[in-house]
N, C-alpha and C positions, 0 to 999 in steps of 0.2 A: 719606228715612223709612223706619227698623228698623222691621221688624214683632214685635209682639207673638206672640211663638209660646210653644202649650202641649206640654208633652209629651203622647204619643197616641200607642199601640199601635194599628195598624188590622188584624184580622188577617181575613185572607181565607182561607174555608175550603169545600174543595168537594172531589168526585170528583176524579183526575187525568181530565186531558184538560175538563174544565168550564169552564177561561180565568181562572185566577187569577192565573197568571204574565202572560199577556197584559194584565189589568185592572191589575196591580198595577204592570207597567209606565208604563204610561198615567199613570196617577191620578201615579205619583211625577213622570212630566216634567213634569206640569201643577201640583203643586204646589211643584216645581224651580223653574219658570217664574216664578212668584207669589212668590218669595223666599225659600220655607221649606226648613228643614235638615233633610233624610230622610235615612235608611239603609232598607237594606232585607235584610233575614232572607229568604232563599228558602230551604227545607229541602232542596233539592237541593245545595244549597251548602252548608248547614250542617251537614249530612248528612256531607259530605267532608271538613271542617276540624274541627269542632267535637264531631259525633257519630258520627266513626270507631269502629269496632267493634260497634257496634249495629246487630242485625239486627233482625226486623220481628214479633216476636212484641208480645203485648199490654204486656207490660212495658215492651221495647225498643221500640215507639212512643210511651207514655205518658211515657219518660224524656227522648225527641226533643224532643217539647211541651215539657216543663218545663223542658229545658236553652234552647230557642229565648224561650219564655216570659222566663225566666231575664236573660237579654241584654237581650230589649227591655223588662223590667220598668228595666234599670240607666238604657237609653238615655232613656227614657219620664222618669224621673224627674229627668234631667238637658236636659230639653226638648226633646227629639229627638221629628221624628215618625219613628217608626218602622211598616213594611208590612211584615208576615211575611206571605208565601203557604206554606199547608204544608194539608195533605190534613188534617192534623188527624183521624182518623176517630172518634173519641170525645168524646161529649158531657160527661163527669167530669172528665178532664182539660183540654180549654177551659175548665169552668168553675171551675177550680183556678186557672190562669195568670189567669183575667179578675180573679179575687178578688185575685189578687197586682199586677194594674198599677190603678193609681187610675183612667188615662184608657185606657179600651178599648171600642173600637166592631171589633163582629163583623161581617164580612160574607161572607153566605153565597150563595158564585158556584154557582148550582143549573142545571144542566142535564140531560137525564135520559142514564140509564147507554149508551144507544142512538148516543145524541150522542156524547157523550165514547167512546165505543167507533170511531165516524166518524170524529172529529179524531185520532185516537191516530198520532202520529208516530214515535215509539219502537218500538208495537210491542207494549205491553206487555200489554194486556189480550186480543190475541192468543195471547200466549207462558202469559198466565196460565189462558185457557180450553182451550188443550190442556196445560196440567197441568204446564209447565217452572218455572211461578212460583209456589208457593207464600202462602197469605196476601194476596192481592192485595183491594184495598179494592174492595168495589163487585162481586166474582168471589166468591171463598169467605172473604172477610172482611168483616164488615160496616163501613157507614158510619151512623154518627147524626148526621142535619140537625138544626142549631140548632132549637130549638124558639120563639125569638122573638129572633131577629138586630136585629142594630139597622136592620143594609141586605140586601135579599134581591136580586141581580140574577141574572135568568133572561138567560143568555146564549144558549139557545135561541131567544129570543123578542128581544132587545133586541142591539142593537149594541154591540162596544167603548163605543164613542162616548156610548152613551147609557147605558152603566153607569158609566162614568166620569163622568157630568153626575151621575146620581142620587148617586156616594157623595163627592162636590163639595158638593152642595146640603145633606146630610144632614148634613157635618161644620161646614158652612157654620151649618146651623139647629142645631148644637148648642155652635155658640160656640164651636168648633176655630179655624176661617178668618175 
């Protein structure tokens, strides 16, 4: 039996090191195992391919998110489930993307800055604190948390499995699964 699939964008936002990519990967595997067609737009990969040349000024970050949102919109309207993993630090541009995409679920991957710094496998926070990286979100550039996301995952208190279950349960509750 073929599943009835609705196009949907699931937008994972949060600080670097909060667990967006890890959660995204597990949600992707679960959805694929259930038979859903899924595409992943990870900000780091999109920046290398679609947004090369953009810097980290507010204008460039906003443009990066708009481009990711545009691709997510195209896929969503063609009944693909799109998983976006992007810091997307500014509320206004996240809301702009939300307005463009009919089926949009925002997942706030919430973890305190101190925990994100402890998890920092790339050493980016250390470089930002030393002044080697400028405009780093959470250090010398703001992160504006969502006011009312559909889902909030507290990755400092929940395991990835618990957060995944929370995401899938909410998607089922909203009628997407």
